[in-house]
Backbone as a printed PyTorch tensor [residue, N CA C, xyz], in Angstrom:
tensor([[[  0.8350,  -1.1660,   0.0080],
         [  0.0200,   0.0080,  -0.0060],
         [  0.8270,   1.2600,   0.0020]],

        [[  0.4750,   2.2100,  -0.7620],
         [  1.1910,   3.4520,  -0.8100],
         [  0.8550,   4.4260,   0.3490]],

        [[  1.7870,   5.2360,   0.7310],
         [  1.3830,   6.2180,   1.8160],
         [  0.6170,   7.3410,   1.2170]],

        [[ -0.6160,   7.4750,   1.6410],
         [ -1.5530,   8.5210,   1.1410],
         [ -1.1230,   9.8680,   1.6930]],

        [[ -0.4530,   9.9160,   2.8080],
         [ -0.3260,  11.1670,   3.4640],
         [  1.1210,  11.8390,   3.1860]],

        [[  1.7330,  11.3920,   2.0930],
         [  3.1020,  11.9690,   1.8490],
         [  3.0150,  13.4900,   1.8870]],

        [[  3.7960,  14.1230,   2.7460],
         [  3.8140,  15.5200,   2.8700],
         [  2.6980,  16.1250,   3.7610]],

        [[  1.6770,  15.3680,   4.0750],
         [  0.5780,  15.8770,   4.8850],
         [  0.8730,  15.7600,   6.3670]],

        [[  0.5830,  16.7060,   7.0850],
         [  0.6690,  16.7660,   8.5690],
         [ -0.6700,  17.0650,   9.1450]],

        [[ -1.1050,  16.2200,  10.1100],
         [ -2.3690,  16.4090,  10.7480],
         [ -2.2460,  17.2560,  11.9490]],

        [[ -3.3720,  17.8560,  12.4040],
         [ -3.3210,  18.7530,  13.5350],
         [ -2.8790,  18.1050,  14.7660]],

        [[ -3.1220,  16.7760,  14.9400],
         [ -2.6450,  16.0990,  16.1150],
         [ -1.1910,  15.7160,  16.0510]],

        [[ -0.5100,  16.1540,  14.9460],
         [  0.9780,  15.8600,  14.8480],
         [  1.3610,  14.6200,  14.2110]],

        [[  0.3300,  13.7330,  13.8050],
         [  0.6610,  12.4780,  13.3250],
         [  0.6350,  12.5030,  11.7590]],

        [[  1.1490,  11.5180,  11.0950],
         [  1.0080,  11.3870,   9.6370],
         [  0.2160,  10.0330,   9.3910]],

        [[ -0.6710,   9.7670,  10.2230],
         [ -1.4930,   8.5500,  10.0770],
         [ -2.3890,   8.6650,   8.8960]],

        [[ -2.7730,   7.5420,   8.2680],
         [ -3.6520,   7.4500,   7.0790],
         [ -5.0660,   7.7540,   7.7400]],

        [[ -5.8890,   8.6820,   7.2330],
         [ -7.1430,   8.9480,   7.8970],
         [ -8.1030,   7.7680,   7.5790]],

        [[ -8.9510,   7.5200,   8.5310],
         [ -9.8710,   6.2680,   8.4430],
         [-10.7320,   6.3050,   7.2780]],

        [[-11.0660,   7.4290,   6.6650],
         [-12.0220,   7.4420,   5.5290],
         [-11.3150,   7.2660,   4.1910]],

        [[-10.0830,   7.0310,   4.0940],
         [ -9.3750,   6.8520,   2.8110],
         [ -8.5760,   5.6290,   2.8550]],

        [[ -8.6400,   4.8910,   1.7820],
         [ -7.8510,   3.6670,   1.5580],
         [ -6.8450,   4.0070,   0.4570]],

        [[ -5.8100,   3.1560,   0.3690],
         [ -4.8050,   3.3950,  -0.7450],
         [ -4.3320,   2.1190,  -1.2860]],

        [[ -3.9620,   2.2230,  -2.5400],
         [ -3.2080,   1.1100,  -3.1830],
         [ -2.0810,   1.7200,  -4.0900]],

        [[ -1.5210,   0.9470,  -4.9230],
         [ -0.4060,   1.3810,  -5.7360],
         [ -0.7390,   2.6120,  -6.6330]],

        [[ -2.0080,   2.6980,  -7.0330],
         [ -2.4580,   3.7840,  -8.0010],
         [ -2.7560,   5.1010,  -7.2040]],

        [[ -2.7560,   5.0710,  -5.8700],
         [ -2.9640,   6.3120,  -5.1640],
         [ -4.2290,   6.1800,  -4.2360]],

        [[ -4.6550,   7.2260,  -3.7310],
         [ -5.8020,   7.2060,  -2.7600],
         [ -7.0820,   6.8610,  -3.4510]],

        [[ -7.8850,   6.0890,  -2.6590],
         [ -9.2300,   5.7460,  -3.2520],
         [-10.2240,   6.0920,  -2.1450]],

        [[-11.2250,   6.8720,  -2.4680],
         [-12.2630,   7.1790,  -1.5340],
         [-13.1330,   5.9220,  -1.2570]],

        [[-13.7660,   5.9440,  -0.1380],
         [-14.6080,   4.7680,   0.2930],
         [-15.6890,   4.4250,  -0.7160]],

        [[-16.1200,   5.3830,  -1.5500],
         [-17.1240,   5.1110,  -2.5300],
         [-16.5700,   4.3870,  -3.7300]],

        [[-15.2100,   4.1630,  -3.7180],
         [-14.6000,   3.5240,  -4.7950],
         [-13.9900,   4.3450,  -5.8870]],

        [[-14.3560,   5.6040,  -5.8840],
         [-13.8460,   6.5200,  -6.9770],
         [-12.5260,   6.9770,  -6.4750]],

        [[-11.6810,   7.3870,  -7.4850],
         [-10.3020,   7.8780,  -7.2120],
         [-10.4240,   9.2490,  -6.4400]],

        [[ -9.7180,   9.3020,  -5.2660],
         [ -9.7900,  10.5250,  -4.5120],
         [ -9.0470,  11.7250,  -5.2460]],

        [[ -8.2210,  11.4080,  -6.1780],
         [ -7.5430,  12.4660,  -7.0060],
         [ -8.3380,  12.8270,  -8.2240]],

        [[ -9.4570,  12.1370,  -8.5040],
         [-10.1660,  12.4410,  -9.6830],
         [-10.8390,  13.8320,  -9.5300]],

        [[-11.2570,  14.1480,  -8.3310],
         [-11.7190,  15.5500,  -8.0830],
         [-10.5200,  16.4140,  -7.8790]],

        [[-10.7550,  17.6160,  -8.0720],
         [ -9.6300,  18.6760,  -7.8890],
         [ -9.8420,  19.7450,  -8.8860]],

        [[ -8.7400,  20.4600,  -9.0960],
         [ -8.7540,  21.6450, -10.0030],
         [ -7.4000,  21.8710, -10.5360]],

        [[ -7.4070,  22.7560, -11.5240],
         [ -6.1840,  23.1730, -12.0500],
         [ -5.8800,  24.5460, -11.3910]],

        [[ -4.5870,  24.9850, -11.5880],
         [ -4.2980,  26.3090, -10.9640],
         [ -5.0680,  27.4310, -11.5380]],

        [[ -5.2640,  27.2900, -12.8880],
         [ -6.0680,  28.3190, -13.6030],
         [ -7.5340,  28.3620, -13.1220]],

        [[ -8.1860,  27.2370, -12.8370],
         [ -9.4890,  27.1360, -12.3190],
         [ -9.5590,  27.7930, -10.9510]],

        [[ -8.5660,  27.4500, -10.1270],
         [ -8.4860,  27.9550,  -8.7860],
         [ -8.3470,  29.4960,  -8.8180]],

        [[ -7.5020,  30.0130,  -9.5750],
         [ -7.2490,  31.4480,  -9.7610],
         [ -8.5970,  32.1680, -10.2550]],

        [[ -9.1960,  31.5890, -11.2580],
         [-10.3880,  32.1290, -11.7460],
         [-11.5490,  32.1860, -10.6950]],

        [[-11.6960,  31.1620, -10.0000],
         [-12.6540,  31.1300,  -8.9010],
         [-12.4680,  32.0940,  -7.8300]],

        [[-11.2320,  32.2370,  -7.3460],
         [-10.8360,  33.1700,  -6.2850],
         [-11.0470,  34.5890,  -6.7930]],

        [[-10.6610,  34.8510,  -7.9760],
         [-10.7910,  36.2360,  -8.4560],
         [-12.1900,  36.6330,  -8.8750]],

        [[-13.1530,  35.6660,  -8.8940],
         [-14.5620,  36.0360,  -9.1820],
         [-15.3570,  36.4570,  -7.9390]],

        [[-14.6110,  36.4190,  -6.7980],
         [-15.3440,  36.6930,  -5.4830],
         [-14.4420,  37.6250,  -4.7360]],

        [[-15.0120,  38.4570,  -3.8550],
         [-14.2210,  39.3620,  -3.0110],
         [-13.3680,  38.5530,  -1.9400]],

        [[-13.8940,  37.5090,  -1.4840],
         [-13.2720,  36.6230,  -0.4260],
         [-13.7620,  35.2180,  -0.5450]],

        [[-12.8920,  34.2450,  -0.3380],
         [-13.2660,  32.8750,  -0.3990],
         [-12.7380,  32.1880,   0.8460]],

        [[-13.5870,  31.6510,   1.6990],
         [-13.1550,  30.9080,   2.8360],
         [-12.5670,  29.5000,   2.3980]],

        [[-11.6940,  28.9330,   3.1800],
         [-11.0820,  27.6590,   2.7190],
         [-12.0770,  26.5580,   2.5990]],

        [[-13.0570,  26.5340,   3.4420],
         [-14.1340,  25.4690,   3.2510],
         [-14.8990,  25.6110,   1.9330]],

        [[-14.9920,  26.8310,   1.4230],
         [-15.6910,  27.0040,   0.0940],
         [-14.8610,  26.4020,  -0.9240]],

        [[-13.5200,  26.6020,  -0.9390],
         [-12.6190,  25.9100,  -1.9500],
         [-12.7410,  24.4160,  -1.8660]],

        [[-12.8070,  23.8690,  -0.6650],
         [-12.8990,  22.4320,  -0.5030],
         [-14.2010,  21.9000,  -1.1340]],

        [[-15.4180,  22.6720,  -0.8610],
         [-16.6810,  22.2500,  -1.3740],
         [-16.7510,  22.4620,  -2.9660]],

        [[-16.2770,  23.6310,  -3.4700],
         [-16.4340,  23.8880,  -4.8350],
         [-15.7050,  22.8710,  -5.7100]],

        [[-14.4660,  22.4950,  -5.2730],
         [-13.5880,  21.6420,  -6.1010],
         [-13.5650,  20.1830,  -5.6210]],

        [[-14.4150,  19.8790,  -4.6200],
         [-14.6020,  18.5410,  -4.0310],
         [-13.1900,  18.0400,  -3.6230]],

        [[-12.5020,  18.7880,  -2.8240],
         [-11.1940,  18.4030,  -2.2180],
         [-11.3810,  17.7920,  -0.9560]],

        [[-11.8010,  16.5560,  -0.9860],
         [-12.2080,  15.8100,   0.2340],
         [-11.0590,  15.0390,   0.8330]],

        [[-10.1270,  15.8260,   1.3200],
         [ -9.0170,  15.1450,   2.1450],
         [ -9.5540,  14.9350,   3.5070]],

        [[ -8.6470,  14.6130,   4.4590],
         [ -8.9910,  14.4050,   5.8660],
         [ -9.4200,  15.7700,   6.4890]],

        [[-10.2960,  15.7490,   7.4080],
         [-10.8070,  16.9890,   8.0300],
         [ -9.7050,  17.8150,   8.6690]],

        [[ -8.6840,  17.1560,   9.1720],
         [ -7.5700,  17.9360,   9.8840],
         [ -6.2400,  17.8650,   9.0540]],

        [[ -6.3200,  17.6680,   7.7060],
         [ -5.2160,  17.6550,   6.8810],
         [ -4.7670,  19.0890,   6.5460]],

        [[ -3.5230,  19.4030,   6.7600],
         [ -2.9550,  20.7430,   6.4360],
         [ -1.6370,  20.5360,   5.6970]],

        [[ -1.2830,  21.5760,   4.9260],
         [  0.0920,  21.4500,   4.2240],
         [  0.7670,  22.7960,   4.5150]],

        [[  2.0540,  22.6960,   4.8340],
         [  2.7330,  23.9960,   5.1140],
         [  3.3010,  24.5290,   3.7980]],

        [[  3.0900,  25.8220,   3.5940],
         [  3.6150,  26.5660,   2.4900],
         [  4.5370,  27.6490,   2.8920]],

        [[  5.5140,  27.9850,   2.1490],
         [  6.3970,  29.0910,   2.4960],
         [  5.8340,  30.4390,   1.9680]],

        [[  5.9440,  31.4790,   2.7190],
         [  5.4970,  32.7840,   2.3260],
         [  6.6130,  33.7680,   2.7290]],

        [[  6.5170,  35.0470,   2.1920],
         [  7.5630,  36.0300,   2.6400],
         [  7.4950,  36.3120,   4.1320]],

        [[  6.3260,  36.1610,   4.7130],
         [  6.1040,  36.3600,   6.1280],
         [  6.4310,  35.1000,   7.0170]],

        [[  6.8380,  34.0720,   6.3970],
         [  7.1810,  32.7900,   7.0930],
         [  6.2810,  31.7110,   6.6530]],

        [[  6.3910,  30.5860,   7.2970],
         [  5.5950,  29.3710,   6.9350],
         [  4.1990,  29.5480,   7.4900]],

        [[  3.2630,  29.2260,   6.5460],
         [  1.8370,  29.1790,   6.9430],
         [  1.2730,  27.8950,   6.4910]],

        [[  0.1160,  27.5040,   7.0950],
         [ -0.4910,  26.2230,   6.8230],
         [ -1.8150,  26.4460,   6.1520]],

        [[ -2.0240,  25.5620,   5.1280],
         [ -3.2810,  25.5860,   4.3380],
         [ -4.0260,  24.3520,   4.4840]],

        [[ -5.3300,  24.4170,   4.7670],
         [ -6.1470,  23.1700,   5.0710],
         [ -6.6470,  22.5650,   3.7580]],

        [[ -5.7240,  22.3200,   2.7890],
         [ -6.0980,  21.7210,   1.5360],
         [ -5.0990,  20.5730,   1.3040]],

        [[ -5.4230,  19.6950,   0.3450],
         [ -4.4500,  18.6060,  -0.0370],
         [ -3.2140,  19.3300,  -0.5990]],

        [[ -2.1100,  18.6210,  -0.5910],
         [ -0.8240,  19.1070,  -1.0760],
         [ -0.7060,  19.7640,  -2.3720]],

        [[ -1.3360,  19.0950,  -3.3950],
         [ -1.3620,  19.7040,  -4.7100],
         [ -1.9640,  21.0910,  -4.8080]],

        [[ -3.1650,  21.2130,  -4.2610],
         [ -3.8980,  22.4890,  -4.2300],
         [ -3.2960,  23.5090,  -3.3490]],

        [[ -2.5490,  23.0440,  -2.3090],
         [ -1.9130,  23.9700,  -1.4030],
         [ -0.6790,  24.5870,  -2.2110]],

        [[  0.0000,  23.7610,  -3.0280],
         [  1.0200,  24.3510,  -3.8500],
         [  0.5490,  25.3730,  -4.7600]],

        [[ -0.5950,  25.1620,  -5.3790],
         [ -1.2870,  26.1710,  -6.2580],
         [ -1.4720,  27.4440,  -5.4130]],

        [[ -2.0620,  27.3320,  -4.2490],
         [ -2.2920,  28.5220,  -3.3770],
         [ -0.9420,  29.2900,  -3.1290]],

        [[  0.0960,  28.5000,  -2.8710],
         [  1.4270,  29.0160,  -2.5620],
         [  1.9510,  29.8080,  -3.7840]],

        [[  1.8120,  29.2830,  -5.0100],
         [  2.2920,  29.9320,  -6.1730],
         [  1.4580,  31.1730,  -6.4370]],

        [[  0.2120,  31.1490,  -6.3020],
         [ -0.6830,  32.2980,  -6.5000],
         [ -0.3560,  33.4310,  -5.5550]],

        [[ -0.0600,  33.0700,  -4.2880],
         [  0.3370,  34.0920,  -3.2970],
         [  1.6990,  34.6580,  -3.6210]],

        [[  2.6830,  33.7450,  -4.0400],
         [  3.9720,  34.2240,  -4.3260],
         [  3.9860,  35.2910,  -5.5060]],

        [[  3.1570,  34.9870,  -6.5130],
         [  3.1310,  35.8990,  -7.6620],
         [  2.2180,  37.0940,  -7.4240]],

        [[  1.5920,  37.2340,  -6.2980],
         [  0.8460,  38.4110,  -5.8950],
         [ -0.5940,  38.3560,  -6.4970]],

        [[ -1.0620,  37.2730,  -6.9590],
         [ -2.4280,  37.1290,  -7.5290],
         [ -3.4530,  37.0960,  -6.4010]],

        [[ -3.0860,  36.4430,  -5.3450],
         [ -4.0660,  36.3860,  -4.2110],
         [ -3.3620,  36.8100,  -2.9070]],

        [[ -4.2140,  37.1370,  -1.8630],
         [ -3.7570,  37.4190,  -0.5970],
         [ -4.3060,  36.2900,   0.3460]],

        [[ -3.5880,  36.1210,   1.4240],
         [ -3.9820,  35.0380,   2.3640],
         [ -4.4940,  35.6870,   3.6240]],

        [[ -5.6210,  35.2360,   4.1860],
         [ -6.1590,  35.7160,   5.4030],
         [ -5.7650,  34.7000,   6.4510]],

        [[ -5.0930,  35.0770,   7.4300],
         [ -4.6500,  34.1210,   8.6000],
         [ -5.5800,  34.2450,   9.7040]],

        [[ -5.6170,  33.2140,  10.5450],
         [ -6.4060,  33.2410,  11.7780],
         [ -5.8520,  34.1800,  12.7810]],

        [[ -6.7720,  35.0180,  13.3560],
         [ -6.3760,  35.9570,  14.3430],
         [ -6.7720,  35.5800,  15.7200]],

        [[ -7.7190,  34.7130,  15.8320],
         [ -8.2520,  34.1790,  17.2120],
         [ -8.5120,  32.7530,  17.0960]],

        [[ -7.6290,  31.9050,  17.5000],
         [ -6.2980,  32.2140,  18.1290],
         [ -5.2600,  32.6770,  16.9820]],

        [[ -4.2350,  33.4050,  17.4280],
         [ -3.2270,  33.8510,  16.3940],
         [ -2.2730,  32.7270,  16.0580]],

        [[ -2.6410,  32.0040,  15.0300],
         [ -1.7910,  30.8920,  14.5110],
         [ -1.6230,  31.1320,  12.9290]],

        [[ -0.5500,  30.6830,  12.3860],
         [ -0.2950,  30.9130,  10.9950],
         [ -1.0250,  29.9100,  10.0960]],

        [[ -2.3840,  29.9380,  10.1870],
         [ -3.1790,  28.9960,   9.3300],
         [ -4.0610,  29.8360,   8.4900]],

        [[ -4.1620,  29.5130,   7.1880],
         [ -4.9610,  30.2310,   6.2480],
         [ -6.4080,  29.8710,   6.4870]],

        [[ -7.3020,  30.9070,   6.6050],
         [ -8.7000,  30.7640,   6.7150],
         [ -9.4490,  31.1300,   5.5420]],

        [[ -8.8770,  31.8950,   4.6790],
         [ -9.4490,  32.3670,   3.5090],
         [ -8.4660,  33.0380,   2.5000]],

        [[ -8.9100,  33.2910,   1.3390],
         [ -8.0910,  33.9580,   0.3430],
         [ -8.8840,  35.0180,  -0.3740]],

        [[ -8.2120,  35.9090,  -0.9670],
         [ -8.8790,  37.0660,  -1.7100],
         [ -7.9680,  37.4970,  -2.8670]],

        [[ -8.6190,  38.0100,  -3.9540],
         [ -7.8960,  38.4570,  -5.1120],
         [ -7.1220,  39.7630,  -4.8250]],

        [[ -5.9050,  39.8500,  -5.3310],
         [ -5.1140,  41.0290,  -5.2000],
         [ -5.2570,  41.9570,  -6.3670]],

        [[ -5.4060,  41.4540,  -7.5540],
         [ -5.4860,  42.2300,  -8.7690],
         [ -6.8290,  41.8730,  -9.4200]],

        [[ -7.4560,  42.8150, -10.1470],
         [ -8.6970,  42.5100, -10.8910],
         [ -8.3690,  41.5290, -12.0640]],

        [[ -9.4290,  40.7900, -12.3770],
         [ -9.3820,  39.9380, -13.5330],
         [ -9.3280,  40.6810, -14.8000]],

        [[ -8.2880,  40.3470, -15.6390],
         [ -8.2230,  41.0060, -16.9340],
         [ -9.0160,  40.1970, -18.0180]],

        [[ -9.9000,  40.9130, -18.6630],
         [-10.7570,  40.1490, -19.5990],
         [-10.5440,  40.4890, -21.0320]]])
């Protein structure tokens, strides 16, 4: 069995496979039998969706693109202000990191409690049409 959590860190500090996901040599498989990686988005789709709204909470990105990872799955991404954590699967977290690095989006961090975890994103520049 392949490790489904490569690069993932859970809130409790473990790297355990979440109970709702199985894995084989082809990658994660959701309990309904469909590939867990079948859902998702491209970086362009993510950028377009974020720029179409003034603010997007992280749970809305998960719902919109069916990013059904573990509930406590987070991925660390580097930013100019230091490392922050994004509650998305690794691939989509890297998309967020790249969009933030290029100045396309801003990251809203939790203020209560003050921890470096992203709770939402917003467009930094208007969409050019």
